[in-house]
N, C-alpha and C positions, 0 to 999 in steps of 0.2 A: 147375701147370696139369693138369687132368684131361682127357684126350683120348679120344674114341671113334672107332673106325674100323670100317666095314663091310668084311668080309674074305671072299674066296673063294680057297681054295688058296694062302694066304699073300700075296695081292695085294689092294690097295685096290680097293674096289668102290663101287657106289651104295647108298643106304639101302634101296631095294627089291630089290636084286639080291644083296647079300652073303649068304653062307650063315651066317656067324657075325658077332658083334660083339665086338671086342676093346677093352678099356678100359685105359689107361695113365696113370700119374702121371709128369709131367716136371718136374724141378726142376733148373734150369741145364742141364747136359749129361747128367744122369742120367735114364735111362728105366726106370721100374719097371712091370712088367706087373701089373695088378690082377686082371683077370678076363676070361673069354670065355664067351659063351653063344650059343645058337642064335638067329639073327635072327628075331624075331617076325613079320617080313614074310613069311617062308616059308609061313606058315599063312593069310595074308590073300588074298583074291580080287582086290580092287581097292585102290587107294591104299596099296600095300604099304609104301612108305617111311615113311608116317605112323606105322605100328606100331613101326618101328625107332626113329624119332625120339622117340616117347613113352617108349620104354624107356631112352634115354640121358638124357632130361630127369629121369626118376625117379632116375637115378644121379648127378645134379648135375654133369654134365660141363661144362667151360668151352669146349671146342673139339671140332670134328669134322673129320676128313679124309675127303673123298669124291671120286669120279670125276665125279659130277654130282649135282644136286639140283633138284627141281621147285619150282614156285611154292608149293604148300601146305606142303611140308616146310620150305622156306626161311622162310615166314611164321611157322611154329610156333617156329622157332629164333631169329628176329629179336629182338635185344635181350637174349637169354639165352645164346646159344652162338655163338662165332666159327666161321665156316665156312671151311675151307681146301680148295682144289682141288688134286688130285694126279692125274697120269695113272695108268693102271693099272700101278703099280709095286709092288714088294715093300713090305710094311708097314714093315719096318726102314728101308728107304731113305726112305720118306715121313716117318717120325719124325725121322730124321737131318736131312732137309731142313727140317722144321719148326723144329728147334733152331737151324739155321743161317739162319733167316728166308728160306728159298728157296722156300717155297710161297706161292702166290697166295691172299690173303684175298679172298673174294668178297662183294659187297654186293647181289647180285640172283640170282634163280634162273638156272640155266644148262641146264635140261632142259625140253624142250617137254612140255606136259601130254599124257599118254596113259595108258591103263589097262594095267597089267601083268597078264598072265594066266598061269596055271600051265601 
């Protein structure tokens, strides 16, 4: 499974808030770091999370771990990427919880629509 995580200072964040995006490959209990890049959301003025979500779709990820996700972002991922919810915890802990099936898979947006500003 290829997993994307929006990250700020080593902690799971939201698609529009994370400073970086980290991508991992998980096979069984093995976690392999693939890449990290600056979150494209940081350059957006509105609908920031959409920019991050586009970037992970281009990388063909199967799952994303987030602290929250809005309606538009969730709709873009629906049927393409499994969305997991994690509190703002260290990325390593979130990945470990994912392997142990301890993260909640969500089936609807969990973030009220609002505009992120810089």
